[in-house]
C-alpha positions in Angstrom: 0.0 0.0 0.0 1.5 3.3 -1.0 1.7 6.1 1.5 0.9 9.8 0.6 3.1 10.9 3.5 6.5 9.8 4.9 8.4 10.5 8.1 10.7 13.5 7.8 14.4 12.6 8.1 15.0 15.7 10.2 14.5 15.0 13.9 11.4 16.8 15.1 10.5 17.8 11.6 7.1 16.3 11.7 5.4 15.0 8.6 6.4 15.9 5.1 3.8 16.3 2.4 4.2 16.6 -1.4 4.6 20.1 -2.7 5.3 21.7 0.7 9.1 21.9 0.7 11.2 19.8 -1.6 14.4 20.4 0.3 13.1 19.2 3.7 14.1 15.6 3.1 13.1 12.7 1.1 9.8 13.0 -0.8 7.0 10.6 -0.2 7.1 7.4 -2.2 5.5 7.5 -5.5 1.8 6.7 -5.5 -0.3 5.4 -8.2 -3.0 7.9 -7.2 -2.8 11.5 -8.2 -2.4 13.9 -5.3 -3.7 17.4 -5.5 -1.0 19.8 -4.4 -1.7 21.8 -1.2 -1.3 25.5 -1.4 0.4 25.8 1.9 1.8 29.3 1.3 -1.7 30.7 0.9 -2.6 29.5 4.4 0.0 31.8 6.0 -1.8 35.0 4.9 -3.3 35.5 8.4 -1.0 36.4 11.3 2.1 35.3 9.4 1.8 31.7 10.3 -0.2 28.7 9.2 -3.9 28.4 10.1 -6.3 25.5 10.1 -10.0 25.4 9.2 -12.5 22.6 9.2 -14.8 21.8 6.3 -17.9 23.0 8.2 -16.2 26.2 9.5 -17.7 26.1 13.0 -21.1 26.3 14.7 -21.9 30.0 14.0 -20.8 29.7 10.3 -23.1 26.8 9.8 -26.1 28.4 11.5 -25.5 32.1 10.6 -28.4 32.3 8.3 -30.8 30.6 10.7 -29.7 32.9 13.6 -29.9 36.0 11.6 -33.3 35.2 10.2 -34.7 34.8 13.8 -33.5 38.3 15.0 -35.9 41.2 14.8 -35.5 43.6 11.9 -35.9 47.3 12.2 -36.0 50.1 9.8 -34.1 53.3 10.3 -37.3 55.1 11.4 -38.1 52.5 14.0 -34.6 52.6 15.4 -34.8 56.3 15.9 -38.3 56.0 17.4 -37.2 53.5 20.0 -34.1 55.6 20.9 -36.1 58.7 21.5 -39.2 57.2 23.1 -40.7 59.6 25.6 -43.9 57.8 26.5 -45.3 58.2 30.1 -45.1 54.5 30.8 -41.4 54.4 29.9 -40.7 57.0 32.5 -42.3 54.9 35.2 -39.4 52.8 36.7 -41.4 49.7 37.4 -43.2 49.6 34.1 -39.9 50.3 32.3 -38.2 47.4 34.1 -41.1 45.1 33.3 -40.9 46.0 29.7 -37.2 45.4 29.6 -37.6 42.0 31.3 -40.3 41.0 28.9 -38.2 42.2 25.9 -35.4 39.9 27.0 -37.6 36.9 27.1 -37.5 34.3 24.3 -40.4 33.3 22.2 -40.9 30.0 24.1 -41.1 31.8 27.4 -43.6 34.4 26.1 -45.7 31.6 24.7 -45.7 29.8 28.0 -46.7 32.9 29.9 -49.5 33.5 27.3 -50.8 30.0 27.8 -50.7 30.4 31.6 -52.6 33.7 31.4 -55.3 32.2 29.3 -55.7 29.2 31.7 -56.0 31.6 34.7 -58.5 33.7 32.8 -60.6 30.6 31.9 -60.6 29.5 35.6 -61.6 33.0 36.7 -64.5 33.2 34.2 -65.6 29.7 35.1 -65.9 30.5 38.9 -67.4 34.0 38.3 -70.0 33.2 35.8 -73.2 31.0 35.6 -71.0 28.2 34.2 -70.1 26.9 37.6 -73.7 26.9 38.6 -74.7 24.7 35.7 -71.7 22.4 36.1 -72.4 21.8 39.8 -76.1 21.3 39.0 -75.5 18.7 36.3 -75.5 15.0 37.2 -72.0 14.5 35.8 -70.8 17.5 37.8 -71.9 18.1 41.4 -75.4 16.7 41.1 -77.0 19.8 42.6 -80.3 19.3 40.8 -81.1 16.5 43.2 -81.6 18.9 46.1 -84.3 21.5 46.8 -84.4 23.9 49.7 -87.9 24.8 50.8 -87.9 28.0 52.8 -90.7 29.4 54.8 -91.4 33.1 54.2 -94.0 35.7 55.2 -94.7 33.9 58.4 -98.1 35.2 59.7 -98.4 37.5 56.7 -99.2 40.4 59.0 -102.5 38.8 60.0 -101.7 37.7 63.5 -99.5 40.7 64.2 -98.1 43.7 62.4 -94.9 43.1 60.4 -92.5 45.9 61.2 -89.0 46.8 59.8 -87.3 44.1 61.8 -89.6 41.4 60.5 -89.0 42.5 56.9 -85.2 42.7 57.5 -85.2 39.1 58.9 -87.1 37.9 55.9 -84.8 39.8 53.4 -81.6 38.5 55.0 -82.8 35.0 55.3 -83.9 34.8 51.7 -80.7 36.4 50.4 -78.6 34.0 52.5 -80.3 31.0 50.9 -80.2 32.4 47.4 -76.4 32.8 47.6 -76.0 29.3 48.9 -78.1 27.6 46.1 -76.5 29.8 43.4 -73.1 28.5 44.6 -73.9 24.8 44.6 -76.6 24.5 41.9 -79.5 23.7 44.1 -83.2 24.8 43.7 -84.8 27.2 46.1 -88.6 27.1 46.7 -89.8 30.0 48.8 -93.3 29.3 50.2 -95.8 31.8 51.6 -96.7 31.0 55.2 -99.2 33.8 55.6 -101.9 33.0 58.0 -105.2 32.6 56.2 -108.1 30.2 56.1 -106.6 28.2 53.2 -108.6 25.1 53.9 -112.4 24.8 54.2 -112.9 24.1 57.9 -109.7 24.6 59.8 -106.7 26.8 60.5 -103.5 24.8 60.2 -100.8 27.3 60.7 -97.3 25.8 60.8 -98.8 22.4 59.7 -98.7 23.8 56.2 -95.0 22.8 55.8 -96.3 19.2 55.3 -98.5 20.4 52.4 -95.8 22.6 51.0 -93.4 19.6 50.9 -95.9 17.6 48.9 -96.3 20.5 46.5 -92.5 20.9 46.1 -92.2 17.2 45.2 -94.7 17.7 42.4 -93.0 20.8 41.2 -89.5 19.3 41.1 -90.0 15.8 39.7 -86.3 15.2 39.2 -85.2 16.2 42.7 -84.4 13.5 45.3 -83.9 15.3 48.6 -86.0 18.2 50.0 -84.6 20.4 52.8 -87.1 22.3 54.9 -85.8 25.5 56.6 -87.6 27.9 58.9 -87.2 31.6 58.2 -85.1 32.3 61.3 -82.1 30.3 60.0 -78.7 31.4 58.6 -76.3 29.2 56.6 -73.0 30.0 58.4 -70.7 28.1 56.0 -71.7 28.6 52.4 -68.5 26.7 51.4 -70.0 23.4 52.6 -72.0 21.6 50.0 -74.8 19.2 51.2 -73.0 16.3 49.4 -69.7 16.8 51.1 -71.1 17.8 54.5 -73.8 15.1 54.8 -74.7 12.8 52.0 -71.4 11.5 50.8 -70.7 10.3 54.3 -74.2 9.7 55.5 -73.3 6.3 57.0 -70.9 8.1 59.4 -73.0 11.1 60.1 -76.5 9.6 60.7 -77.6 7.2 63.4 -80.8 5.0 63.4 -81.0 4.0 67.0 -82.7 6.8 69.0 -81.2 5.5 72.2 -78.0 7.3 71.2 -79.8 10.4 72.3 -83.4 10.1 73.5 -84.8 13.2 75.3 -88.4 11.9 74.8 -87.6 8.6 76.5 -89.2 6.6 73.7 -89.0 2.9 74.2 -86.9 1.5 71.3 -87.0 -0.9 69.6 -90.4 -2.6 69.5 -90.5 -6.0 71.2 -93.9 -7.3 70.1 -93.5 -10.9 68.9 -95.8 -10.5 65.9 -93.5 -7.9 64.3 -90.9 -9.0 61.8 -87.2 -8.9 62.6 -86.5 -5.6 60.8 -89.3 -3.9 62.8 -87.8 -5.1 66.0 -84.2 -4.1 65.1 -82.9 -0.8 66.6 -81.3 0.1 63.3 -84.0 -1.2 60.9 -82.4 -3.0 57.9 -79.0 -1.3 58.6 -78.8 0.1 55.1 -78.2 3.8 55.1 -79.8 4.1 51.6 -83.2 3.2 53.1 -83.3 6.3 55.2 -86.0 8.6 53.9 -86.3 11.1 56.8 -83.4 12.9 58.4 -83.9 15.2 61.3 -82.2 16.3 64.5 -83.2 16.4 68.2 -82.9 19.3 70.6 -83.3 19.4 74.3 -87.1 18.8 74.1 -87.3 16.3 71.3 -87.7 16.4 67.5 -86.9 19.7 65.9 -88.4 20.5 62.5 -86.8 23.9 61.9 -84.3 22.0 59.6 -84.9 18.5 58.3 -84.7 16.4 55.1 -87.1 14.2 53.3 -86.4 11.9 50.4 -88.6 11.2 47.5 -90.0 7.7 47.9 -93.3 5.9 48.3 -92.6 5.7 52.0 -92.3 9.6 52.1 -95.6 10.0 50.3 -97.3 7.7 52.7 -95.8 9.5 55.7 -96.9 13.0 54.5 -100.4 11.8 53.7 -100.9 10.4 57.3 -99.1 13.4 58.8 -101.5 15.7 57.0 -104.5 13.6 57.8 -107.3 16.0 59.0 -108.8 13.3 61.3 -105.6 13.2 63.4 -105.6 17.0 63.4 -109.2 17.3 64.5 -108.6 14.8 67.4 -105.3 15.9 68.7 -104.4 19.4 67.6 -105.5 20.9 70.9 -103.3 18.4 72.9 -100.2 18.8 70.6 -98.6 21.9 71.8 -95.9 21.9 69.1 -98.4 21.0 66.4 -96.8 19.1 63.5 -93.7 18.3 65.5 -95.7 16.5 68.2 -97.7 14.8 65.4 -94.5 13.3 64.0 -93.3 12.3 67.4 -96.5 10.5 68.0 -96.3 8.6 64.6 -92.6 7.6 65.3 -93.6 6.3 68.8 -96.6 4.3 67.6 -95.8 3.0 64.1 -92.9 0.5 63.4 -92.8 1.4 59.7 -92.0 5.0 60.5 -88.9 4.0 62.6 -87.6 1.7 59.9 -86.8 4.6 57.5 -86.0 7.5 60.0 -82.5 8.6 60.7 -81.1 11.2 63.0 -78.2 13.7 62.6 -76.3 15.3 65.5 -78.1 18.6 66.0 -75.1 20.8 65.2 -74.7 19.2 61.8 -77.8 20.9 60.4 -79.5 22.8 63.3 -77.2 24.6 65.7 -78.8 26.8 68.3 -77.7 30.2 69.8 -76.9 30.0 73.5 -80.3 31.4 74.5 -82.1 28.4 73.0 -82.0 25.2 75.1 -79.9 27.1 77.6 -79.7 26.8 81.3 -79.8 30.5 82.0 -76.0 30.9 82.3 -75.5 31.9 78.7 -72.8 29.3 78.2 -72.6 27.0 75.3 -73.7 23.4 75.5 -71.6 21.2 73.2 -74.6 19.2 71.9 -77.0 22.1 71.0 -75.1 25.4 70.6 -73.1 26.9 67.8 -69.4 26.9 68.2 -67.1 29.0 66.0 -64.1 26.7 66.3 -66.0 23.8 64.9 -67.4 26.0 62.1 -71.0 24.7 62.4 -72.9 24.6 59.2 -76.1 26.4 60.1 -77.7 28.3 63.0 -81.5 28.2 63.8 -82.8 31.0 66.1 -85.4 28.6 67.4 -88.0 30.2 69.7 -86.6 33.7 69.3 -90.1 35.1 68.9 -90.9 34.1 72.5 -89.1 36.9 74.4 -85.9 37.1 72.5 -84.6 39.5 69.8 -84.9 37.6 66.5 -83.4 40.5 64.5 -80.5 40.9 66.9 -79.6 37.3 66.7 -79.9 37.1 62.9 -77.8 40.2 62.5 -75.1 38.9 64.8 -74.7 35.5 63.1 -75.0 37.1 59.6 -72.1 39.4 60.3 -70.1 36.6 62.0 -70.6 34.4 58.9 -69.2 37.3 56.7 -66.2 37.6 59.0 -65.4 33.9 59.1 -65.6 33.5 55.3 -63.5 36.5 54.3 -61.3 36.2 51.3 -57.5 36.7 51.6 -57.7 40.4 50.5 -60.3 41.2 53.1 -58.3 39.5 55.8 -55.2 41.5 54.8 -57.1 44.8 55.0 -58.9 44.1 58.2 -56.3 42.0 60.2 -53.2 43.9 59.1 -53.8 47.4 57.6 -56.7 48.3 59.9 -54.7 47.1 63.0 -51.6 49.1 62.0 -53.8 52.2 61.4 -55.4 51.7 64.9 -51.9 51.5 66.6 -50.7 54.6 64.7 -53.8 56.9 65.1 -55.9 55.3 67.8 -58.9 55.2 65.5 -60.8 52.2 64.3 -61.3 52.2 60.5 -63.5 49.9 58.4 -61.9 49.1 55.0 
């Protein structure tokens, strides 16, 4: 094999190549291949000594056109305009700094920021538009269409006593509170007129009308499953609690079937009659939480119907029909001091089929009281009945406030307290930081 190069005879002379220097030693052996002479002298034009260059001529030489095409192009007029820009925003230090930072960003970073801004805008629009209402209402979303709140309004209607400014204010605040809650979670709100009038041919059935209104609501909302009755003197303290998360998704843990867990009425439970089936003699019925069709709470004196749930079922229709039976009303309405509440207690005590599908919730789950209700006169909270701010109870019912207490004062107190507990971060910053600093500096309270 012929070599195109041969070692130089001069020590340290390196390699000799044809055509470089004929006097440096022996030339390379003859080759059968023609060798193109190297113009070595021309490579010494720069800096007076030999230079070396690759075939691709480096990274920047290979990508010069691509890099230059990606750079912004300016005309002479645009250059002068940028140099002498005297806009007001450029004179603001912060704005100018932001513009310089943004100008130094690459295209990919700008694109990522744009995508992030669009996503945040979509989230804001979703939670501040009717879209969130319809999403939470849909069966594939939150399932809010299964729940209906039935709210009593216009109690008395000015017939039994004159409705003053306080009574109108109570009604306005209560309705506004429930409307905000249902708008947040996609529920339906049915406001019923509880005005006292001779609606039925031969009787006055004030406060018993809630039974009839529940039957009408079931006919009006055929797709709903649960109906939540609320008295007017109630306030939802935690609008961030949905009924699903607060109660129904964990109903097996929240509800209890055996009334002996808390039995202020001393009702004998369960039935022990030998002719009854095993389910009727069981303290928990069939033990299946899905068979519960009536959910209520008990206060210090027994059943409380200021806040309770009924479920659409054949059992519920049967219960409401018997509950509304005019024969029972005619015979017992003078003896039942608490009217429809005593009627339900009597049915629960007498009929095994009523107990089988009735469940109880701890009172503070759906029906917390202010300290004046079910109180011992000391004004202290009882952990079973009374609202406690540390536990963030769901709802407060000013039960019995019309009997010697200030209904408007209690409603106003818990309404403002609910606003304070559910402040957003900006409101907390203003009231807990800025207002406190202002008070320490000036000695004056300020409301921001």
